[in-house]
C-alpha positions as CSV (number, residue, x, y, z in Angstrom):
1,X,0.0,0.0,0.0
2,X,2.7,2.6,0.9
3,X,4.5,1.7,-2.4
4,X,1.4,2.2,-4.4
5,X,0.7,5.5,-2.7
6,X,4.3,6.7,-3.4
7,X,4.0,5.7,-7.0
8,X,0.8,7.7,-7.4
9,X,2.3,10.7,-5.7
10,X,5.4,10.4,-7.9
11,X,3.3,10.2,-11.1
12,X,1.1,13.1,-10.0
13,X,4.2,15.2,-9.5
14,X,5.6,14.1,-12.9
15,X,2.4,15.0,-14.7
16,X,2.2,18.3,-12.9
17,X,5.8,19.1,-14.0
18,X,5.1,17.9,-17.5
19,X,2.1,20.3,-17.9
20,X,4.1,23.2,-16.4
21,X,6.8,22.5,-18.9
22,X,4.2,22.2,-21.7
23,X,2.5,25.5,-20.9
24,X,5.9,27.3,-20.7
25,X,7.0,25.8,-24.0
26,X,3.7,26.8,-25.7
27,X,4.2,30.4,-24.5
28,X,7.8,30.6,-25.6
29,X,7.5,28.7,-28.8
30,X,5.8,31.5,-30.9
31,X,8.6,33.9,-29.9
32,X,11.3,31.5,-30.9
33,X,9.6,30.7,-34.2
34,X,9.0,34.3,-35.1
35,X,12.6,35.5,-34.5
36,X,13.9,32.4,-36.3
37,X,11.7,33.1,-39.3
38,X,12.7,36.8,-39.4
39,X,16.4,35.9,-39.1
40,X,18.9,38.7,-39.5
41,X,19.5,41.1,-36.6
42,X,16.4,39.9,-34.8
43,X,17.7,36.3,-34.7
44,X,21.2,37.4,-33.8
45,X,19.9,39.6,-31.0
46,X,17.7,36.9,-29.6
47,X,20.4,34.2,-29.6
48,X,23.0,36.5,-28.1
49,X,20.6,37.6,-25.3
50,X,19.9,33.9,-24.6
51,X,23.6,33.0,-24.5
52,X,24.3,36.1,-22.3
53,X,21.8,34.9,-19.7
54,X,23.3,31.4,-20.0
55,X,26.8,32.8,-19.3
56,X,25.4,34.6,-16.3
57,X,24.0,31.3,-15.0
58,X,27.2,29.5,-15.8
59,X,29.3,32.0,-13.9
60,X,27.0,31.6,-10.8
61,X,27.1,27.9,-11.2
62,X,30.9,28.0,-11.0
63,X,30.7,29.9,-7.7
64,X,31.0,33.5,-8.7
65,X,28.9,35.5,-6.3
66,X,29.6,39.1,-7.4
67,X,26.6,40.4,-9.4
68,X,28.9,42.9,-11.3
69,X,31.3,40.2,-12.4
70,X,28.5,37.9,-13.4
71,X,27.0,40.7,-15.5
72,X,30.4,41.4,-17.1
73,X,30.7,37.8,-18.0
74,X,27.2,37.8,-19.5
75,X,28.1,40.6,-21.9
76,X,30.7,38.5,-23.6
77,X,28.0,36.6,-25.6
78,X,26.5,39.8,-27.1
79,X,29.9,41.3,-27.8
80,X,31.0,38.2,-29.7
81,X,27.7,38.2,-31.7
82,X,28.5,41.8,-32.7
83,X,31.9,40.7,-33.8
84,X,30.3,38.0,-35.9
85,X,27.9,40.4,-37.4
86,X,30.6,42.8,-38.6
87,X,33.7,40.6,-39.1
88,X,32.3,37.1,-39.7
89,X,32.6,33.6,-38.2
90,X,36.4,33.2,-38.2
91,X,37.1,36.4,-36.3
92,X,34.3,35.6,-33.9
93,X,35.9,32.2,-33.3
94,X,39.3,33.8,-32.5
95,X,37.5,36.3,-30.2
96,X,36.0,33.4,-28.2
97,X,39.5,32.0,-27.6
98,X,40.8,35.4,-26.6
99,X,38.0,36.0,-24.2
100,X,38.4,32.6,-22.7
101,X,42.1,33.2,-22.1
102,X,41.4,36.6,-20.6
103,X,38.9,35.1,-18.2
104,X,41.5,32.4,-17.3
105,X,44.4,34.7,-16.6
106,X,42.8,37.8,-15.1
107,X,40.2,36.3,-12.7
108,X,41.4,36.4,-9.0
109,X,39.6,33.1,-8.2
110,X,41.3,29.8,-7.8
111,X,42.8,28.2,-10.9
112,X,40.1,25.4,-10.8
113,X,37.3,28.0,-11.0
114,X,39.1,30.0,-13.7
115,X,39.3,26.9,-15.8
116,X,35.6,26.3,-15.6
117,X,34.8,30.0,-16.3
118,X,37.1,29.9,-19.4
119,X,35.7,26.7,-20.6
120,X,32.2,28.1,-20.2
121,X,33.0,30.9,-22.6
122,X,33.9,28.4,-25.3
123,X,31.1,26.0,-24.4
124,X,28.4,28.6,-24.7
125,X,29.7,31.0,-27.4
126,X,30.9,28.5,-29.9
127,X,27.3,27.1,-30.4
128,X,26.0,30.6,-30.5
129,X,28.1,31.6,-33.6
130,X,27.4,28.1,-35.1
131,X,23.7,28.5,-34.9
132,X,23.9,32.1,-36.2
133,X,26.0,30.9,-39.1
134,X,23.4,28.2,-39.9
135,X,20.6,30.8,-40.0
136,X,22.6,33.2,-42.0
137,X,22.9,30.8,-44.9
138,X,21.3,32.6,-47.9
139,X,19.5,29.5,-49.3
140,X,18.5,27.1,-46.5
141,X,19.3,28.9,-43.3
142,X,15.7,28.8,-42.0
143,X,15.4,25.1,-42.8
144,X,18.7,24.3,-41.1
145,X,17.8,25.9,-37.9
146,X,14.2,24.7,-37.8
147,X,15.3,21.1,-38.4
148,X,17.9,21.5,-35.6
149,X,15.3,22.9,-33.2
150,X,12.7,20.2,-34.0
151,X,15.2,17.3,-33.6
152,X,16.4,18.7,-30.2
153,X,12.9,19.6,-29.0
154,X,11.4,16.2,-29.9
155,X,14.4,14.4,-28.3
156,X,13.7,16.3,-25.1
157,X,10.0,15.7,-25.2
158,X,10.3,12.0,-26.1
159,X,13.0,11.4,-23.4
160,X,10.9,13.1,-20.7
161,X,7.6,11.6,-21.7
162,X,8.7,8.0,-22.3
163,X,11.1,8.0,-19.4
164,X,8.4,9.3,-17.0
165,X,5.9,6.8,-18.3
166,X,7.9,3.6,-18.4
167,X,10.9,4.3,-16.1
168,X,13.2,1.3,-16.0
169,X,17.0,1.0,-15.7
170,X,18.9,4.3,-15.2
171,X,21.0,5.6,-18.0
172,X,23.9,7.1,-15.9
173,X,22.7,7.1,-12.3
174,X,25.9,8.7,-11.0
175,X,25.3,11.7,-13.2
176,X,21.6,12.0,-13.5
177,X,19.4,9.7,-11.4
178,X,16.2,10.6,-13.2
179,X,17.3,9.7,-16.8
180,X,16.5,6.2,-18.0
181,X,17.4,4.0,-21.0
182,X,13.7,4.0,-21.9
183,X,13.8,7.8,-22.0
184,X,17.0,7.8,-24.1
185,X,15.4,5.5,-26.7
186,X,12.1,7.5,-26.5
187,X,14.0,10.7,-27.4
188,X,15.7,8.9,-30.3
189,X,12.4,7.5,-31.5
190,X,10.6,10.8,-31.3
191,X,13.3,12.6,-33.3
192,X,13.3,9.8,-36.0
193,X,9.5,9.9,-36.3
194,X,9.5,13.7,-36.5
195,X,12.1,13.6,-39.3
196,X,10.1,11.0,-41.3
197,X,6.8,12.9,-40.9
198,X,8.4,16.3,-41.6
199,X,10.0,15.3,-44.8
200,X,7.2,13.2,-46.1
201,X,4.9,16.1,-45.7
202,X,7.2,18.8,-47.2
203,X,9.2,16.8,-49.8
204,X,7.1,13.6,-50.2
205,X,10.2,11.6,-49.6
206,X,12.4,10.5,-46.8
207,X,16.2,10.8,-47.2
208,X,18.3,8.2,-45.5
209,X,20.9,10.9,-44.9
210,X,18.2,13.0,-43.0
211,X,17.4,10.0,-40.8
212,X,21.1,9.6,-40.1
213,X,21.2,13.3,-39.2
214,X,18.2,13.0,-36.9
215,X,19.9,10.1,-35.1
216,X,23.2,12.0,-34.7
217,X,21.5,15.2,-33.5
218,X,19.3,13.2,-31.0
219,X,22.3,11.4,-29.5
220,X,24.5,14.5,-29.3
221,X,21.6,16.5,-27.7
222,X,21.2,13.8,-25.0
223,X,25.0,13.8,-24.4
224,X,24.7,17.6,-24.0
225,X,21.9,17.1,-21.5
226,X,24.0,14.6,-19.5
227,X,27.1,16.8,-19.6
228,X,25.1,19.7,-18.1
229,X,23.7,17.4,-15.4
230,X,27.3,16.3,-14.6
231,X,28.5,19.9,-14.3
232,X,25.6,20.7,-12.0
233,X,26.3,17.7,-9.9
234,X,30.0,18.8,-9.6
235,X,28.8,22.1,-8.2
236,X,26.0,20.6,-6.1
237,X,23.2,22.4,-8.0
238,X,19.9,21.0,-9.0
239,X,19.1,23.6,-11.7
240,X,21.2,26.3,-13.4
241,X,18.5,28.9,-12.6
242,X,14.8,29.4,-12.2
243,X,14.0,31.9,-15.0
244,X,11.8,29.4,-16.9
245,X,9.0,27.7,-15.0
246,X,9.2,23.9,-15.2
247,X,12.6,24.0,-16.9
248,X,14.9,25.7,-14.5
249,X,17.4,28.1,-16.1
250,X,18.3,28.9,-19.7
251,X,21.2,26.4,-19.5
252,X,18.7,23.7,-18.5
253,X,16.6,24.5,-21.6
254,X,19.4,24.8,-24.2
255,X,21.8,22.1,-23.1
256,X,21.0,19.9,-26.0
257,X,21.4,22.7,-28.5
258,X,24.8,23.6,-27.2
259,X,26.2,20.3,-28.3
260,X,24.1,19.7,-31.4
261,X,24.5,23.1,-33.1
262,X,28.2,22.7,-33.8
263,X,27.6,19.2,-35.1
264,X,24.8,20.4,-37.3
265,X,27.0,23.1,-38.8
266,X,29.8,20.6,-39.4
267,X,27.5,18.1,-41.1
268,X,25.9,20.7,-43.3
269,X,29.4,21.8,-44.4
270,X,30.5,18.3,-45.1
271,X,27.4,16.7,-46.6
272,X,26.1,19.0,-49.3
273,X,23.6,16.4,-50.6
274,X,21.2,16.4,-47.7
275,X,17.7,17.0,-49.1
276,X,17.5,20.8,-48.5
277,X,21.3,21.4,-48.5
């Protein structure tokens, strides 16, 4: 009896969290889609603002308590996006390395903390310029980014829904006790099905290369999720922040995109024969 009651309570909390996440997603989704569709300066501004907040969260996650220092760190994202806008991808990439070195050598904190702060600049700003470069493609920029978003979102939804519903063996309990193998396969399945449906509707065909891309993005997104969970565990934090109800912080929301955006850019540069490439 106590076990049944605990199970009912756990499922009730799970469904409550799911609907909170769903409502938040439905509220934010139109904004994300509009700025993605508009592209240009609107998209760059939105992405740089998002990464700026993520850097602020990362700095706090690493133990920086000074509000002024955290704000200064958060400005690095928008500054690099401006550099990208005026001087391009290569100069922005060099700027990321320079900012990371500056953070590593000028901060008065312990060497261990400086390493994490420096790494955070690369970890957050590299995906930012990658996703901007994807969107700035003159021919298929919108399709690139929408496909990336859909694959990552459906992986997240599938992993959360299937994992909560079926449970089972834990994926990596030492890193994230809540993630299960069923959730991992559910995320992969949702992304595959989404890719099949999307391109049968739009192109009336399903490219094997696109299915391969969906699998790669889903796996990489889940690795990103696990990595962020590992970082939070190292710093004894449950969430990176609380700005998004049901999701935690910005970092908790974009962890899959941070790892999948560079991979998406790399694949689009290497494989020119993908359906819309």
